[in-house]
PDB file as gemmi writes it, atoms N, CA and C in Angstrom:
CRYST1    1.000    1.000    1.000  90.00  90.00  90.00 P 1                      
ATOM      1  N   UNK A   1       0.857  -1.193   0.000  1.00  0.00           N  
ATOM      2  CA  UNK A   1       0.000   0.000   0.000  1.00  0.00           C  
ATOM      3  C   UNK A   1       0.889   1.238   0.000  1.00  0.00           C  
ATOM      4  N   UNK A   2       0.414   2.267  -0.631  1.00  0.00           N  
ATOM      5  CA  UNK A   2       1.160   3.510  -0.670  1.00  0.00           C  
ATOM      6  C   UNK A   2       0.357   4.600   0.023  1.00  0.00           C  
ATOM      7  N   UNK A   3       1.009   5.731   0.200  1.00  0.00           N  
ATOM      8  CA  UNK A   3       0.353   6.896   0.785  1.00  0.00           C  
ATOM      9  C   UNK A   3       0.023   7.849  -0.362  1.00  0.00           C  
ATOM     10  N   UNK A   4      -1.245   8.202  -0.491  1.00  0.00           N  
ATOM     11  CA  UNK A   4      -1.719   9.039  -1.590  1.00  0.00           C  
ATOM     12  C   UNK A   4      -1.953  10.456  -1.106  1.00  0.00           C  
ATOM     13  N   UNK A   5      -1.491  11.419  -1.876  1.00  0.00           N  
ATOM     14  CA  UNK A   5      -1.711  12.828  -1.527  1.00  0.00           C  
ATOM     15  C   UNK A   5      -3.142  13.226  -1.874  1.00  0.00           C  
ATOM     16  N   UNK A   6      -3.782  13.918  -0.955  1.00  0.00           N  
ATOM     17  CA  UNK A   6      -5.111  14.487  -1.192  1.00  0.00           C  
ATOM     18  C   UNK A   6      -4.902  15.910  -1.696  1.00  0.00           C  
ATOM     19  N   UNK A   7      -5.449  16.198  -2.872  1.00  0.00           N  
ATOM     20  CA  UNK A   7      -5.169  17.474  -3.523  1.00  0.00           C  
ATOM     21  C   UNK A   7      -6.386  18.376  -3.682  1.00  0.00           C  
ATOM     22  N   UNK A   8      -7.523  17.971  -3.117  1.00  0.00           N  
ATOM     23  CA  UNK A   8      -8.706  18.835  -3.186  1.00  0.00           C  
ATOM     24  C   UNK A   8      -9.661  18.499  -2.044  1.00  0.00           C  
ATOM     25  N   UNK A   9     -10.510  19.453  -1.732  1.00  0.00           N  
ATOM     26  CA  UNK A   9     -11.536  19.247  -0.706  1.00  0.00           C  
ATOM     27  C   UNK A   9     -12.506  18.160  -1.148  1.00  0.00           C  
ATOM     28  N   UNK A  10     -12.836  18.124  -2.427  1.00  0.00           N  
ATOM     29  CA  UNK A  10     -13.744  17.100  -2.953  1.00  0.00           C  
ATOM     30  C   UNK A  10     -13.139  15.710  -2.759  1.00  0.00           C  
ATOM     31  N   UNK A  11     -11.857  15.569  -3.058  1.00  0.00           N  
ATOM     32  CA  UNK A  11     -11.189  14.275  -2.870  1.00  0.00           C  
ATOM     33  C   UNK A  11     -11.195  13.887  -1.398  1.00  0.00           C  
ATOM     34  N   UNK A  12     -10.924  14.838  -0.506  1.00  0.00           N  
ATOM     35  CA  UNK A  12     -10.942  14.574   0.932  1.00  0.00           C  
ATOM     36  C   UNK A  12     -12.309  14.059   1.364  1.00  0.00           C  
ATOM     37  N   UNK A  13     -13.374  14.742   0.920  1.00  0.00           N  
ATOM     38  CA  UNK A  13     -14.727  14.327   1.289  1.00  0.00           C  
ATOM     39  C   UNK A  13     -15.031  12.914   0.794  1.00  0.00           C  
ATOM     40  N   UNK A  14     -14.608  12.586  -0.417  1.00  0.00           N  
ATOM     41  CA  UNK A  14     -14.824  11.242  -0.965  1.00  0.00           C  
ATOM     42  C   UNK A  14     -14.072  10.192  -0.146  1.00  0.00           C  
ATOM     43  N   UNK A  15     -12.822  10.503   0.222  1.00  0.00           N  
ATOM     44  CA  UNK A  15     -11.976   9.561   0.960  1.00  0.00           C  
ATOM     45  C   UNK A  15     -12.559   9.260   2.336  1.00  0.00           C  
ATOM     46  N   UNK A  16     -12.900  10.306   3.091  1.00  0.00           N  
ATOM     47  CA  UNK A  16     -13.358  10.073   4.469  1.00  0.00           C  
ATOM     48  C   UNK A  16     -14.762   9.477   4.530  1.00  0.00           C  
ATOM     49  N   UNK A  17     -15.500   9.572   3.446  1.00  0.00           N  
ATOM     50  CA  UNK A  17     -16.847   8.997   3.392  1.00  0.00           C  
ATOM     51  C   UNK A  17     -16.910   7.705   2.584  1.00  0.00           C  
ATOM     52  N   UNK A  18     -15.776   7.100   2.333  1.00  0.00           N  
ATOM     53  CA  UNK A  18     -15.710   5.935   1.446  1.00  0.00           C  
ATOM     54  C   UNK A  18     -16.229   4.649   2.082  1.00  0.00           C  
ATOM     55  N   UNK A  19     -16.407   4.644   3.404  1.00  0.00           N  
ATOM     56  CA  UNK A  19     -16.827   3.421   4.086  1.00  0.00           C  
ATOM     57  C   UNK A  19     -15.653   2.582   4.559  1.00  0.00           C  
ATOM     58  N   UNK A  20     -14.442   2.986   4.167  1.00  0.00           N  
ATOM     59  CA  UNK A  20     -13.233   2.285   4.596  1.00  0.00           C  
ATOM     60  C   UNK A  20     -12.577   3.070   5.726  1.00  0.00           C  
ATOM     61  N   UNK A  21     -11.731   2.387   6.496  1.00  0.00           N  
ATOM     62  CA  UNK A  21     -10.926   3.092   7.489  1.00  0.00           C  
ATOM     63  C   UNK A  21      -9.783   3.767   6.741  1.00  0.00           C  
ATOM     64  N   UNK A  22      -9.650   5.069   6.945  1.00  0.00           N  
ATOM     65  CA  UNK A  22      -8.572   5.823   6.306  1.00  0.00           C  
ATOM     66  C   UNK A  22      -7.773   6.569   7.367  1.00  0.00           C  
ATOM     67  N   UNK A  23      -6.463   6.590   7.164  1.00  0.00           N  
ATOM     68  CA  UNK A  23      -5.557   7.336   8.026  1.00  0.00           C  
ATOM     69  C   UNK A  23      -4.964   8.466   7.206  1.00  0.00           C  
ATOM     70  N   UNK A  24      -4.961   9.656   7.789  1.00  0.00           N  
ATOM     71  CA  UNK A  24      -4.467  10.831   7.068  1.00  0.00           C  
ATOM     72  C   UNK A  24      -3.394  11.520   7.896  1.00  0.00           C  
ATOM     73  N   UNK A  25      -2.274  11.784   7.226  1.00  0.00           N  
ATOM     74  CA  UNK A  25      -1.148  12.518   7.792  1.00  0.00           C  
ATOM     75  C   UNK A  25      -1.270  13.960   7.332  1.00  0.00           C  
ATOM     76  N   UNK A  26      -1.534  14.872   8.285  1.00  0.00           N  
ATOM     77  CA  UNK A  26      -1.572  16.299   7.989  1.00  0.00           C  
ATOM     78  C   UNK A  26      -0.185  16.849   8.277  1.00  0.00           C  
ATOM     79  N   UNK A  27       0.494  17.353   7.252  1.00  0.00           N  
ATOM     80  CA  UNK A  27       1.907  17.719   7.346  1.00  0.00           C  
ATOM     81  C   UNK A  27       2.166  19.030   6.609  1.00  0.00           C  
ATOM     82  N   UNK A  28       3.404  19.504   6.699  1.00  0.00           N  
ATOM     83  CA  UNK A  28       3.830  20.699   5.967  1.00  0.00           C  
ATOM     84  C   UNK A  28       5.277  20.487   5.502  1.00  0.00           C  
ATOM     85  N   UNK A  29       5.609  21.055   4.364  1.00  0.00           N  
ATOM     86  CA  UNK A  29       6.953  20.857   3.802  1.00  0.00           C  
ATOM     87  C   UNK A  29       8.043  21.425   4.706  1.00  0.00           C  
ATOM     88  N   UNK A  30       7.736  22.480   5.464  1.00  0.00           N  
ATOM     89  CA  UNK A  30       8.722  23.128   6.320  1.00  0.00           C  
ATOM     90  C   UNK A  30       8.835  22.468   7.700  1.00  0.00           C  
ATOM     91  N   UNK A  31       8.048  21.446   7.951  1.00  0.00           N  
ATOM     92  CA  UNK A  31       7.978  20.810   9.275  1.00  0.00           C  
ATOM     93  C   UNK A  31       9.005  19.680   9.381  1.00  0.00           C  
ATOM     94  N   UNK A  32      10.051  19.900  10.178  1.00  0.00           N  
ATOM     95  CA  UNK A  32      11.101  18.893  10.362  1.00  0.00           C  
ATOM     96  C   UNK A  32      10.585  17.564  10.901  1.00  0.00           C  
ATOM     97  N   UNK A  33       9.817  17.567  12.004  1.00  0.00           N  
ATOM     98  CA  UNK A  33       9.291  16.306  12.525  1.00  0.00           C  
ATOM     99  C   UNK A  33       8.411  15.563  11.513  1.00  0.00           C  
ATOM    100  N   UNK A  34       7.724  16.318  10.639  1.00  0.00           N  
ATOM    101  CA  UNK A  34       6.892  15.678   9.603  1.00  0.00           C  
ATOM    102  C   UNK A  34       7.760  14.854   8.662  1.00  0.00           C  
ATOM    103  N   UNK A  35       8.914  15.413   8.291  1.00  0.00           N  
ATOM    104  CA  UNK A  35       9.817  14.704   7.379  1.00  0.00           C  
ATOM    105  C   UNK A  35      10.409  13.471   8.041  1.00  0.00           C  
ATOM    106  N   UNK A  36      10.589  13.518   9.354  1.00  0.00           N  
ATOM    107  CA  UNK A  36      11.157  12.380  10.078  1.00  0.00           C  
ATOM    108  C   UNK A  36      10.162  11.226  10.155  1.00  0.00           C  
ATOM    109  N   UNK A  37       8.898  11.509  10.437  1.00  0.00           N  
ATOM    110  CA  UNK A  37       7.930  10.431  10.637  1.00  0.00           C  
ATOM    111  C   UNK A  37       7.255   9.975   9.340  1.00  0.00           C  
ATOM    112  N   UNK A  38       7.371  10.744   8.279  1.00  0.00           N  
ATOM    113  CA  UNK A  38       6.730  10.379   7.016  1.00  0.00           C  
ATOM    114  C   UNK A  38       7.122   8.978   6.518  1.00  0.00           C  
ATOM    115  N   UNK A  39       8.420   8.611   6.533  1.00  0.00           N  
ATOM    116  CA  UNK A  39       8.774   7.250   6.090  1.00  0.00           C  
ATOM    117  C   UNK A  39       8.199   6.158   7.001  1.00  0.00           C  
ATOM    118  N   UNK A  40       8.006   6.474   8.267  1.00  0.00           N  
ATOM    119  CA  UNK A  40       7.421   5.510   9.210  1.00  0.00           C  
ATOM    120  C   UNK A  40       5.942   5.312   8.868  1.00  0.00           C  
ATOM    121  N   UNK A  41       5.235   6.407   8.584  1.00  0.00           N  
ATOM    122  CA  UNK A  41       3.831   6.334   8.172  1.00  0.00           C  
ATOM    123  C   UNK A  41       3.707   5.491   6.898  1.00  0.00           C  
ATOM    124  N   UNK A  42       4.632   5.709   5.954  1.00  0.00           N  
ATOM    125  CA  UNK A  42       4.610   4.937   4.711  1.00  0.00           C  
ATOM    126  C   UNK A  42       4.863   3.455   4.973  1.00  0.00           C  
ATOM    127  N   UNK A  43       5.772   3.150   5.882  1.00  0.00           N  
ATOM    128  CA  UNK A  43       6.050   1.748   6.206  1.00  0.00           C  
ATOM    129  C   UNK A  43       4.818   1.092   6.850  1.00  0.00           C  
ATOM    130  N   UNK A  44       4.146   1.826   7.739  1.00  0.00           N  
ATOM    131  CA  UNK A  44       2.926   1.299   8.355  1.00  0.00           C  
ATOM    132  C   UNK A  44       1.844   1.043   7.304  1.00  0.00           C  
ATOM    133  N   UNK A  45       1.833   1.809   6.216  1.00  0.00           N  
ATOM    134  CA  UNK A  45       0.819   1.604   5.180  1.00  0.00           C  
ATOM    135  C   UNK A  45       0.957   0.216   4.556  1.00  0.00           C  
ATOM    136  N   UNK A  46       2.153  -0.343   4.596  1.00  0.00           N  
ATOM    137  CA  UNK A  46       2.375  -1.692   4.086  1.00  0.00           C  
ATOM    138  C   UNK A  46       1.906  -2.744   5.094  1.00  0.00           C  
ATOM    139  N   UNK A  47       2.015  -2.446   6.374  1.00  0.00           N  
ATOM    140  CA  UNK A  47       1.640  -3.385   7.435  1.00  0.00           C  
ATOM    141  C   UNK A  47       0.119  -3.477   7.613  1.00  0.00           C  
ATOM    142  N   UNK A  48      -0.563  -2.364   7.435  1.00  0.00           N  
ATOM    143  CA  UNK A  48      -2.003  -2.302   7.694  1.00  0.00           C  
ATOM    144  C   UNK A  48      -2.756  -2.201   6.365  1.00  0.00           C  
ATOM    145  N   UNK A  49      -2.751  -3.297   5.625  1.00  0.00           N  
ATOM    146  CA  UNK A  49      -3.308  -3.308   4.264  1.00  0.00           C  
ATOM    147  C   UNK A  49      -4.826  -3.159   4.246  1.00  0.00           C  
ATOM    148  N   UNK A  50      -5.483  -3.377   5.377  1.00  0.00           N  
ATOM    149  CA  UNK A  50      -6.949  -3.271   5.402  1.00  0.00           C  
ATOM    150  C   UNK A  50      -7.421  -1.813   5.394  1.00  0.00           C  
ATOM    151  N   UNK A  51      -6.513  -0.880   5.652  1.00  0.00           N  
ATOM    152  CA  UNK A  51      -6.860   0.543   5.691  1.00  0.00           C  
ATOM    153  C   UNK A  51      -6.205   1.259   4.511  1.00  0.00           C  
ATOM    154  N   UNK A  52      -6.642   2.479   4.285  1.00  0.00           N  
ATOM    155  CA  UNK A  52      -6.042   3.310   3.246  1.00  0.00           C  
ATOM    156  C   UNK A  52      -5.312   4.477   3.910  1.00  0.00           C  
ATOM    157  N   UNK A  53      -4.216   4.896   3.296  1.00  0.00           N  
ATOM    158  CA  UNK A  53      -3.345   5.915   3.868  1.00  0.00           C  
ATOM    159  C   UNK A  53      -3.225   7.101   2.914  1.00  0.00           C  
ATOM    160  N   UNK A  54      -3.375   8.296   3.482  1.00  0.00           N  
ATOM    161  CA  UNK A  54      -3.339   9.527   2.698  1.00  0.00           C  
ATOM    162  C   UNK A  54      -2.528  10.577   3.446  1.00  0.00           C  
ATOM    163  N   UNK A  55      -2.157  11.640   2.717  1.00  0.00           N  
ATOM    164  CA  UNK A  55      -1.500  12.778   3.353  1.00  0.00           C  
ATOM    165  C   UNK A  55      -2.070  14.063   2.786  1.00  0.00           C  
ATOM    166  N   UNK A  56      -2.105  15.079   3.637  1.00  0.00           N  
ATOM    167  CA  UNK A  56      -2.619  16.394   3.259  1.00  0.00           C  
ATOM    168  C   UNK A  56      -1.567  17.432   3.628  1.00  0.00           C  
ATOM    169  N   UNK A  57      -1.105  18.192   2.638  1.00  0.00           N  
ATOM    170  CA  UNK A  57      -0.205  19.321   2.885  1.00  0.00           C  
ATOM    171  C   UNK A  57      -1.084  20.471   3.391  1.00  0.00           C  
ATOM    172  N   UNK A  58      -0.898  20.833   4.651  1.00  0.00           N  
ATOM    173  CA  UNK A  58      -1.799  21.813   5.280  1.00  0.00           C  
ATOM    174  C   UNK A  58      -1.691  23.195   4.648  1.00  0.00           C  
ATOM    175  N   UNK A  59      -0.563  23.506   4.019  1.00  0.00           N  
ATOM    176  CA  UNK A  59      -0.417  24.803   3.363  1.00  0.00           C  
ATOM    177  C   UNK A  59      -1.143  24.825   2.018  1.00  0.00           C  
ATOM    178  N   UNK A  60      -1.096  23.713   1.290  1.00  0.00           N  
ATOM    179  CA  UNK A  60      -1.768  23.629  -0.008  1.00  0.00           C  
ATOM    180  C   UNK A  60      -3.280  23.426   0.137  1.00  0.00           C  
ATOM    181  N   UNK A  61      -3.701  22.805   1.240  1.00  0.00           N  
ATOM    182  CA  UNK A  61      -5.118  22.471   1.445  1.00  0.00           C  
ATOM    183  C   UNK A  61      -5.615  23.071   2.762  1.00  0.00           C  
ATOM    184  N   UNK A  62      -5.517  24.380   2.863  1.00  0.00           N  
ATOM    185  CA  UNK A  62      -5.880  25.070   4.103  1.00  0.00           C  
ATOM    186  C   UNK A  62      -7.349  24.860   4.464  1.00  0.00           C  
ATOM    187  N   UNK A  63      -8.231  24.746   3.471  1.00  0.00           N  
ATOM    188  CA  UNK A  63      -9.651  24.555   3.774  1.00  0.00           C  
ATOM    189  C   UNK A  63      -9.893  23.221   4.475  1.00  0.00           C  
ATOM    190  N   UNK A  64      -9.151  22.181   4.083  1.00  0.00           N  
ATOM    191  CA  UNK A  64      -9.296  20.878   4.738  1.00  0.00           C  
ATOM    192  C   UNK A  64      -8.765  20.938   6.159  1.00  0.00           C  
ATOM    193  N   UNK A  65      -7.559  21.479   6.322  1.00  0.00           N  
ATOM    194  CA  UNK A  65      -6.961  21.510   7.661  1.00  0.00           C  
ATOM    195  C   UNK A  65      -7.772  22.382   8.609  1.00  0.00           C  
ATOM    196  N   UNK A  66      -8.393  23.426   8.089  1.00  0.00           N  
ATOM    197  CA  UNK A  66      -9.257  24.264   8.923  1.00  0.00           C  
ATOM    198  C   UNK A  66     -10.516  23.489   9.333  1.00  0.00           C  
ATOM    199  N   UNK A  67     -11.095  22.756   8.394  1.00  0.00           N  
ATOM    200  CA  UNK A  67     -12.322  22.006   8.676  1.00  0.00           C  
ATOM    201  C   UNK A  67     -12.119  20.972   9.781  1.00  0.00           C  
ATOM    202  N   UNK A  68     -10.973  20.297   9.775  1.00  0.00           N  
ATOM    203  CA  UNK A  68     -10.742  19.246  10.775  1.00  0.00           C  
ATOM    204  C   UNK A  68     -10.018  19.769  12.014  1.00  0.00           C  
ATOM    205  N   UNK A  69      -9.651  21.048  12.027  1.00  0.00           N  
ATOM    206  CA  UNK A  69      -9.098  21.666  13.224  1.00  0.00           C  
ATOM    207  C   UNK A  69      -7.630  21.376  13.488  1.00  0.00           C  
ATOM    208  N   UNK A  70      -6.819  21.358  12.452  1.00  0.00           N  
ATOM    209  CA  UNK A  70      -5.386  21.114  12.629  1.00  0.00           C  
ATOM    210  C   UNK A  70      -4.758  22.312  13.331  1.00  0.00           C  
ATOM    211  N   UNK A  71      -4.057  22.035  14.428  1.00  0.00           N  
ATOM    212  CA  UNK A  71      -3.399  23.096  15.195  1.00  0.00           C  
ATOM    213  C   UNK A  71      -1.872  22.944  15.189  1.00  0.00           C  
ATOM    214  N   UNK A  72      -1.393  21.723  14.937  1.00  0.00           N  
ATOM    215  CA  UNK A  72       0.048  21.459  14.941  1.00  0.00           C  
ATOM    216  C   UNK A  72       0.340  20.336  13.947  1.00  0.00           C  
ATOM    217  N   UNK A  73       1.568  20.306  13.464  1.00  0.00           N  
ATOM    218  CA  UNK A  73       1.979  19.256  12.551  1.00  0.00           C  
ATOM    219  C   UNK A  73       3.148  18.477  13.154  1.00  0.00           C  
ATOM    220  N   UNK A  74       3.217  17.201  12.856  1.00  0.00           N  
ATOM    221  CA  UNK A  74       2.214  16.451  12.121  1.00  0.00           C  
ATOM    222  C   UNK A  74       1.030  16.082  13.014  1.00  0.00           C  
ATOM    223  N   UNK A  75      -0.128  15.943  12.388  1.00  0.00           N  
ATOM    224  CA  UNK A  75      -1.315  15.401  13.045  1.00  0.00           C  
ATOM    225  C   UNK A  75      -1.803  14.241  12.194  1.00  0.00           C  
ATOM    226  N   UNK A  76      -2.083  13.127  12.840  1.00  0.00           N  
ATOM    227  CA  UNK A  76      -2.602  11.940  12.164  1.00  0.00           C  
ATOM    228  C   UNK A  76      -4.037  11.735  12.623  1.00  0.00           C  
ATOM    229  N   UNK A  77      -4.929  11.475  11.662  1.00  0.00           N  
ATOM    230  CA  UNK A  77      -6.329  11.232  11.997  1.00  0.00           C  
ATOM    231  C   UNK A  77      -6.815   9.969  11.310  1.00  0.00           C  
ATOM    232  N   UNK A  78      -7.718   9.278  11.997  1.00  0.00           N  
ATOM    233  CA  UNK A  78      -8.381   8.100  11.441  1.00  0.00           C  
ATOM    234  C   UNK A  78      -9.841   8.460  11.214  1.00  0.00           C  
ATOM    235  N   UNK A  79     -10.366   8.081  10.043  1.00  0.00           N  
ATOM    236  CA  UNK A  79     -11.760   8.339   9.696  1.00  0.00           C  
ATOM    237  C   UNK A  79     -12.407   7.070   9.158  1.00  0.00           C  
ATOM    238  N   UNK A  80     -13.724   6.990   9.332  1.00  0.00           N  
ATOM    239  CA  UNK A  80     -14.533   5.971   8.668  1.00  0.00           C  
ATOM    240  C   UNK A  80     -15.953   6.516   8.567  1.00  0.00           C  
ATOM    241  N   UNK A  81     -16.548   6.370   7.399  1.00  0.00           N  
ATOM    242  CA  UNK A  81     -17.920   6.831   7.161  1.00  0.00           C  
ATOM    243  C   UNK A  81     -18.120   8.298   7.557  1.00  0.00           C  
ATOM    244  N   UNK A  82     -17.118   9.133   7.298  1.00  0.00           N  
ATOM    245  CA  UNK A  82     -17.224  10.556   7.584  1.00  0.00           C  
ATOM    246  C   UNK A  82     -17.009  10.945   9.029  1.00  0.00           C  
ATOM    247  N   UNK A  83     -16.773   9.971   9.889  1.00  0.00           N  
ATOM    248  CA  UNK A  83     -16.570  10.240  11.321  1.00  0.00           C  
ATOM    249  C   UNK A  83     -15.108  10.081  11.704  1.00  0.00           C  
ATOM    250  N   UNK A  84     -14.610  10.999  12.512  1.00  0.00           N  
ATOM    251  CA  UNK A  84     -13.245  10.867  13.007  1.00  0.00           C  
ATOM    252  C   UNK A  84     -13.230   9.806  14.101  1.00  0.00           C  
ATOM    253  N   UNK A  85     -12.353   8.832  13.935  1.00  0.00           N  
ATOM    254  CA  UNK A  85     -12.235   7.748  14.916  1.00  0.00           C  
ATOM    255  C   UNK A  85     -11.182   8.028  15.972  1.00  0.00           C  
ATOM    256  N   UNK A  86     -10.127   8.731  15.585  1.00  0.00           N  
ATOM    257  CA  UNK A  86      -9.036   8.986  16.514  1.00  0.00           C  
ATOM    258  C   UNK A  86      -8.059   9.984  15.932  1.00  0.00           C  
ATOM    259  N   UNK A  87      -7.144  10.443  16.789  1.00  0.00           N  
ATOM    260  CA  UNK A  87      -6.207  11.490  16.398  1.00  0.00           C  
ATOM    261  C   UNK A  87      -4.929  11.369  17.209  1.00  0.00           C  
ATOM    262  N   UNK A  88      -3.819  11.702  16.579  1.00  0.00           N  
ATOM    263  CA  UNK A  88      -2.523  11.780  17.256  1.00  0.00           C  
ATOM    264  C   UNK A  88      -1.816  13.035  16.768  1.00  0.00           C  
ATOM    265  N   UNK A  89      -1.363  13.866  17.702  1.00  0.00           N  
ATOM    266  CA  UNK A  89      -0.606  15.060  17.351  1.00  0.00           C  
ATOM    267  C   UNK A  89       0.843  14.821  17.742  1.00  0.00           C  
ATOM    268  N   UNK A  90       1.746  15.041  16.778  1.00  0.00           N  
ATOM    269  CA  UNK A  90       3.172  14.906  17.049  1.00  0.00           C  
ATOM    270  C   UNK A  90       3.792  13.712  16.348  1.00  0.00           C  
ATOM    271  N   UNK A  91       5.108  13.780  16.216  1.00  0.00           N  
ATOM    272  CA  UNK A  91       5.874  12.730  15.540  1.00  0.00           C  
ATOM    273  C   UNK A  91       6.246  11.648  16.542  1.00  0.00           C  
ATOM    274  N   UNK A  92       5.282  10.833  16.908  1.00  0.00           N  
ATOM    275  CA  UNK A  92       5.443   9.802  17.923  1.00  0.00           C  
ATOM    276  C   UNK A  92       5.187   8.434  17.280  1.00  0.00           C  
ATOM    277  N   UNK A  93       6.249   7.713  16.859  1.00  0.00           N  
ATOM    278  CA  UNK A  93       6.044   6.430  16.177  1.00  0.00           C  
ATOM    279  C   UNK A  93       5.230   5.424  16.988  1.00  0.00           C  
ATOM    280  N   UNK A  94       5.461   5.346  18.288  1.00  0.00           N  
ATOM    281  CA  UNK A  94       4.711   4.419  19.137  1.00  0.00           C  
ATOM    282  C   UNK A  94       3.245   4.793  19.222  1.00  0.00           C  
ATOM    283  N   UNK A  95       2.983   6.072  19.360  1.00  0.00           N  
ATOM    284  CA  UNK A  95       1.600   6.546  19.396  1.00  0.00           C  
ATOM    285  C   UNK A  95       0.901   6.340  18.068  1.00  0.00           C  
ATOM    286  N   UNK A  96       1.638   6.522  16.975  1.00  0.00           N  
ATOM    287  CA  UNK A  96       1.072   6.306  15.650  1.00  0.00           C  
ATOM    288  C   UNK A  96       0.706   4.830  15.456  1.00  0.00           C  
ATOM    289  N   UNK A  97       1.591   3.960  15.883  1.00  0.00           N  
ATOM    290  CA  UNK A  97       1.311   2.530  15.766  1.00  0.00           C  
ATOM    291  C   UNK A  97       0.068   2.150  16.575  1.00  0.00           C  
ATOM    292  N   UNK A  98      -0.069   2.713  17.767  1.00  0.00           N  
ATOM    293  CA  UNK A  98      -1.242   2.455  18.606  1.00  0.00           C  
ATOM    294  C   UNK A  98      -2.507   2.951  17.916  1.00  0.00           C  
ATOM    295  N   UNK A  99      -2.463   4.157  17.346  1.00  0.00           N  
ATOM    296  CA  UNK A  99      -3.619   4.686  16.625  1.00  0.00           C  
ATOM    297  C   UNK A  99      -4.008   3.746  15.486  1.00  0.00           C  
ATOM    298  N   UNK A 100      -3.031   3.268  14.740  1.00  0.00           N  
ATOM    299  CA  UNK A 100      -3.296   2.396  13.602  1.00  0.00           C  
ATOM    300  C   UNK A 100      -3.862   1.056  14.071  1.00  0.00           C  
ATOM    301  N   UNK A 101      -3.252   0.458  15.082  1.00  0.00           N  
ATOM    302  CA  UNK A 101      -3.716  -0.834  15.578  1.00  0.00           C  
ATOM    303  C   UNK A 101      -5.141  -0.749  16.137  1.00  0.00           C  
ATOM    304  N   UNK A 102      -5.446   0.377  16.777  1.00  0.00           N  
ATOM    305  CA  UNK A 102      -6.753   0.555  17.383  1.00  0.00           C  
ATOM    306  C   UNK A 102      -7.871   0.629  16.337  1.00  0.00           C  
ATOM    307  N   UNK A 103      -7.574   1.260  15.190  1.00  0.00           N  
ATOM    308  CA  UNK A 103      -8.647   1.560  14.237  1.00  0.00           C  
ATOM    309  C   UNK A 103      -8.560   0.817  12.907  1.00  0.00           C  
ATOM    310  N   UNK A 104      -7.519   0.051  12.679  1.00  0.00           N  
ATOM    311  CA  UNK A 104      -7.340  -0.598  11.362  1.00  0.00           C  
ATOM    312  C   UNK A 104      -8.082  -1.920  11.235  1.00  0.00           C  
ATOM    313  N   UNK A 105      -8.878  -2.285  12.218  1.00  0.00           N  
ATOM    314  CA  UNK A 105      -9.537  -3.596  12.206  1.00  0.00           C  
ATOM    315  C   UNK A 105     -10.381  -3.818  10.977  1.00  0.00           C  
TER     316      UNK A 105                                                      
END                                                                             
């Protein structure tokens, strides 16, 4: 599995309402911790094949990050059927793994 970039609000709405569990990495190009944890998020996308993995550049997609209330980067969120299942703020590999294990069923 790969991590797909979300490039529009319409795409975001389709993804989070798809009926599947989706994990989204909200990041920014200037964010050092985002660059550190990004390869870990990508590696987890291979481990948790039952879910889909996406990323949103908060500077390019400000309307999305505003809608979901992003306050710091990186922020990871889990969604299913349009509902947020969970959230992790910060570059914490252990916390990210817990978020994924909790919601990837």
